Structure formats: structure tokens, C-alpha cells
N, C-alpha and C positions, 0 to 999 in steps of 0.2 A: 579209405575214402577221406577226402579232405573235409574238415569240419566246416559246417555252414557258416557263412559270414554273418556277423551280427546285424540285426535289422537297422536300417538308417534311423538316426535320431530325428524326432519330429522337429520341424523348424519352429523357432519361437514365434508366437503370434505377436505382430506389431501392436503397440499400444493403441495406435489409431484405429486398427481393425476391431478392437474390443469395445470401442466407445461409439455411441450414437452421436451423429453430428448435430450440433445446435447452431442454427443460423441466427445471427444477431437480429434482434427485433428493431424495426425502424423507429426513428424519432429521436430528436435531439433534446426533447423536453422531459425525458425520464428523470425521476428524482435521483440525484446522486446518492449512492449508498456506500458506506465505508465499513470495513471489518473492524470490530472493536479491538481485537488483539493487535492489529496493525497500528491502531491509534494510540494504544497505551504503552507500547514498548519500542525500543530503538532497533528497527529493522532496516533502516535506509540511511544512506549518506545524506547529510544536510548541505553539502557543498556542491557547487556546480563543477568544480575541478575534480579530476579523477582521484578517487580514494582507493588505495589498495590495502591500507592497514585494516585488519579485521575489527569488527565491532564485538566487544565482549561485555555481556551484562549478566549479573547474577543478583538476585534478590529473593530471599526465602527459598521456595522450591522452584523459582523461575530461573532458567538458564537459557541464554541466547548467545549464539556465536554466528556472525555473518561474515562471509569471506567472498572476495572477488578475485578475478584474475588480473595479471599484470596488464593484459591487453585492454580489458574493458573497465576494470575497477568494480566497486560495489554499486548496485542499483541505487539511484537517487530518489529523493522524495518526489521529484517531478516525474520520474519513471513510474512511480506508484500510481499516478493518475490512470494508467492503463488498467491496473487492478481495481480501481474505483469504478471505471467503466464496466469491467467484467462483473463485479459484484452487483452493480445496478441492473445489468442485463439478467443475471440469475434470479435476483429478487423479483424483478418485474415479471419474468416468466412464471415463477412460482405462484405469484399472486393472481396471475391470469390463467392458471391451470395448465400451463404449457410445460412439457418436459424439457428440461435443460440438460447440459452435459459439460464435462470438462473440456471436450473437444469443440471449439468454437470457430465459426467462419464469419468473417466480417470484411467490409471494405474499409481500408485505412481512413478514408474520408469521414466515415461515421464516427470513428474514435476521435479523430482530430476535432471535429465540430463539437462533440459532446464535452470534451475537456477544454474547450475554449481556445484551441490553437488555430493557426492559419492552415491553409490547404495548398501552399506552394510546394515547389520541389524540395526546398530546404526543410520544410516541415515534415514531409514524407521521409526524408533522410534521417531526421532526428527521431522520428517514430521508430524506424528500423534500428537505430542505434540504441534506443531505449529497450526494445525487445531483446536485443543482444545482451544488454546488461542484465535484464531480468532473467534471461535464460542461463547466463554464466555465473550469476550470484548463487552461492549455496548457503543454506540456513540450517542450523541444528538447534532445536529448541525443545524444552520440556513442557511448554505450554500445552494444555489439554491432555498430557500424558498422566495417567491416574496416580502414579507414585511420585512424580516430580523428579525421578532419577533417570529414567530412560529418555533418550533424545529421539525426536523425529527429524529426519534429514530430507531436504528437498531443495529444488530451485523454484523461483517464483513462476517460471514458465518451463515446463518440461521440454517442449520443443515448439518451433514455429517454422512456417514456410510460406513463401509467396506462391500464389496460384496464377495460372495463365491457361488460355485455351490453346488449341493446336496451332493457331496463327501467332501466338505470343502475346495476345491481348491480355492485360492484367485482369484477374478476376477477384482479387482480394487476397486475404491471408487466412491461414488456419493456425491456431495455437492450442496447446493443451495445458490446462491449469493443473497445479499439484492437488492431490487429494486433500491435504491438510487445509489449504485455502478454501477449496470448494465446499468441504464439509462445514467449515465455520460460517460461510456465507449462507448455506442452506438452513442453518440454525437461526431462526428469527431473533433469538435473544442476543445474538452475537453481531448484529448489524445495526448501524445507526444511519439516519438520513443526515446529510451535511448540506450546508448552504452552497448553492452554485457559485457564489462569489468566492469560494475557496480557490477556485481555479485561477482567479485573478491575483492571488497573493504571490509575490515574486521572491520573497526571501525564504531560505531553507528553514531557519529557526522560526520564522513567522508561520510557515505552513505546519511545521511540526507542533508548534504551540497551539494553533487552532484545533488540530486533531485531538491533542491531549485535553484541552479545555472542553471540547465538545463531548469527549468520552467521560470525563470526571465531573464537569460542571453541570452537564445536562440542562435540565430546566429548573434546577433548584433555585428558589427565590433568593436565598442568601449566598449562593455561590460556593466557592471552594478556595483553598489557598495551599500553596507549596512554598517551602523555602528554596532559595536560589540554588543551593548546593544539591538538593535532592533533584531539582529539575535538570541540573547539569549532568548528573549521573544517569538520569532517565532518558536523556536526549541522545546519548552515544556520540555527542559532538566531538570532533577532533580539534576544535578551537581551544585556546586557553580559557580557564574559568573567568579570568578578568574580562576577556573579550566577549564571552558568552553573557556575562552579567550586564555588560554595557549594551549588548543587543536587546536584552530583556527591558532595560530601562528605556531604550529608544522606542520599543513597541508600545510600552505604557504611554509614552508621550504622544505617539501617533494615533493610538486607539484604532488600529486598522483591522482587528479581528471581527468579522461579520457576526453580529448577534450577541456580542459580549463586551463588557466593560472591564478593563484591567486596572489594577491599582497596586501600590507598593506600601507595605507596612514595615517600618523599621523597629527592630528590637535591639537597642544599643547595648543593653546589659549582656546579651548573648552574641552580640556582633553578627546579627542575622538580618537578612532582608527577606520578606515574604512577598510573593506575587499573589495577589488576590484576583479573582475573576467571578463575575456573576452575569447571568443572562440579562439582556435588555428586555424589560417587561413591556408588553403592549400598553399604550396610553389609554386610560379609561375615558370613554366618551360621556359627555354630560347629557 
């Protein structure tokens, strides 16, 4: 007798089928929330031009390597606005007692309005390009790994797709967030509220510096300080240090970071420049 054929292998369950759908909450006035890990470390390109050179950062037990494809490049700090929107949705749902999920459904219009963009055809095209960069960018990091030696690998968006009805009418988009990002946002200690004016900042270094200042400066009355070279390493910038330092001096002159006052302290003996920052304290009423 011929031997029985082996039973068919079970089909792998699609990730989408394992997750409960979370439909985005309405409202453009949700408080913007940012993940502290993303604010403190160099996860994004600061340039508007395509960057394909990897970001490599090592400090103590923290290791980060970010890579992009030749076609799309590394996700930019402007693309990260989509993750700020997602974090804001997740935190708002948690605070309201609503079950959220890594599988999210939303109309592009709602994301664009929340992050202060227009809603024209070019804005929708740019949003889709940002989703492509977030999906194709890969990250390997030791952050939140207990030993600091093992790496967690993921993309900023596992997958995304456009939705339409049977007549082809657009119904929005679905996207799946990585577990690493979702777990960090659900932890209340790892999320900070940011000023909505952040979305109006136009420069890459300007946006990166605001997030770093908000993360480290917080509400401390006397602020914080970093030397320029440390900031340069922490930024992951592809610019020359000379140009990066010049940009910092320009930002100090402009005082454009919402809620913070910047300054520079020179230490001639050590040939150092320190960037200082402190929160703008509310004016006492008489």
C-alpha cells in the first residue's frame, strides 16, 4: 500500500487577522503625544533630501542602526509626524478606556489635519510617500532590551494599504504599527505631550532639537545643557560638524523652539560650546 501523504501544512495566519481593528478617534484637537525613546535618540533622517547612508549610534548599552532602501531612503523627521499622530490616538484611547490596537484605520484627511498639513492632492501624495518610507525603513536597537546586547528589529510601519468600496470609492487607509513602538506608547512613563506648534517647525535640526529639549529639559526651572559635539553625535546628522554647529547658533539667535529659551555658554579653555535650554516659565500675576 502506498504510504499516506503527509497532512497539509496549516496556512500562516495573516497578521491583520490576529489583530483587532482600531478605528481612529475623531478630532483634530487631541493633545500631540511623542514617544520618549524617539525623542532622545537618532532614529530619523534630518534632511529633506533622500538619505540612504545608515544611521549608526552607540552609547553605553544603547545601540541603534537605521537603514533605508535605495528607492525610498530612511524615514525623515517629518515622516515621524505620522507616528506622533498614532501615539496621540493610542494614548487618548487608553485614557478614555477604549481598546486600541496596532492595526489602525483612518482617513488620510484626519492625519493631515492633525499634523498641520494641507489636504490637497500633493499633500495626500506626500503622505503616501511618508508611509512608504516608514514601512521600508528598518531599525535594530537594544533600547528596552534587558541586557543591552540583544537587538529588536522592526520597521516603523509593518504594512499599510489603501481601502476602497466595491465602486472604487476611497475609504481610508489601514496600517499596522510595530510591537516595539506600540508597547512604548502604552507605557505612560514613556510618552510626553508636545506643543502643537512643533508641527510648524520647518528645519530638520530644529525639529530634532525641540524633541530632545522637551525630553531632557522637561519642566525643570534651571533647564539643561549639552556640549555641541555631544549633540552632533546624538543627532545622527549627515551634515559636517561645522555646519551642524552653525545651525545650532542660528537656532539660538532665532529662539524658535516653542516653550523654551536657548543659550550658548563658551568654555575657551576647553574649546567647547555648550547649548543651554530652559523652559519659559509662566509670568506671575500681581
